[in-house]
N, C-alpha and C positions, 0 to 999 in steps of 0.2 A: 501474713498468709491467710487467705480466707478458707472457710470450712470446705468448700467444694474442691479446692485444690488439694487440701490435706486428705480428703476422702479418696481422690484419684490416686494419690501417691500410696496410700495404704492398700488400696485394691491392687495396684500394680505390684507392690511388694509381695502380697499374698499370692498372686498369680505366678510370679517368678519363683518363689519358694516352693510352691506346689509343683511346678514343672521340674525343679531340681530333685524333689523327692521321687517323682515318677521316673525320672531318668536314672537315678541311683538304683531304684528297685528293679528296673529292667536290666541294668548292668549286672546285678547280683544273680540273675536267673541262671547264668551259666556256671555258677559255683556249685561244688559238691559239698554238702553239709554232712558231717559225721558227728554223732553224739557219743560222748565218752562218759561212762557211768563209773564213778569211784565209790568204794565203800572202805572207810578207814584208810584213806590214801592209797588204796590198791585198785588198779583198773580191773573191773569185773566184767565189763561188756562194752562193745562198740557197735553202733547202729548207723548204717548209711541211710539217712533220712530221705534221700532222693529215690531210693529203691522201694520204699514202703508204699504199698498200694492200699492196704486195708488197716483200719485201726485195730490195735491189740494192746494188751497190758500184761505186766508181770510184776511180781512182788520181789522187793529187795530187802533182805533182813540185815540188820546191822551186825557188826563183827561179834558182839557178845550175845546176840540172840534176844535182846530185850526190846527191840523196836523194829518197825518195818516201814517201808514206803511202797505204795503201789504206783508204778510208772506206766503212763499211757503214751503210746506212740501212734502218731497220725502221719499221713503223708506230709513230709516237710517240717514236722514239729514234734516236740516231746514235752511232757509235763508230769507233775506228780498230782494224782487225783485222790489219794488217800494216804494218811500217815498216822503213826501212833504218837507222834510228838505233841506236846501240849499247846504250842503256839501256832502251828500249821502255816508258818511263813513259807515253807516250800510249796505248799498248795496255793497260797495266795500269789505266788510269783506267776502262776498261770503257765500257758504253753509258750515255749521259746522256739525260735526258728533261726536265730543268729547268734554270733559269739558275743554280742553286746552285754548280755546278762546271764550268768549261770544260775542254776537252781541249787540251793544249798540247804541242807537240813542238819544243823549243828547237833541237836540231841541224838540223831541217828547216825551221824558221821557219814552222810551221803552227799555227793556233789555230782551234778550233771552239767557238762560243758559241751558247747558245740564249736567245732573247728570248721572254718570255711576255706576250702581250697578251690582254686580255679580248675575246672574240669576241661583241660585243654590237651590231655593225652601225654603231657610231659611230666615225668616224675621229678627230675632234677636237671639242672644245667651246670656243667663244669667248663672250666676254661683251661 
C-alpha cells in the first residue's frame, strides 16, 4: 500500500469519526441534565443545568465542618473552583456537563454527579 492511499484512508476515517461526534452531540441537545450534589452520601442539592442562565457559586461544607468546596454553576455545566483539600483533584476535574465523569472530593466527602434524561415530556411508561 503506498503512502498516498494510506493518507486518504486516515483522512476519511477522521472525517467519519468527526461526523459521528457531531451527530451524537446534536442528539444530546434535547436531554435534560440535572446535577446532584452529595455530602457524606446525603443528597444536599439538585440543580437543573438546563435552566441556569447566569453563572453562580455556593460553598459546601463537609459533614464534620473541617473542609469545604466552592461549587460553580454555569449554563449547562458545573464544577469545583475552590477546595480545602490538599490534592485538589476535584478542582482539576474541571467543569462537567454529562454523566460520563463525576466530580469527587474524597477528603471532604463530596460527590457531584449529572443525570441525563430525555426531555420529551413523558415521566414514565407502563404497560
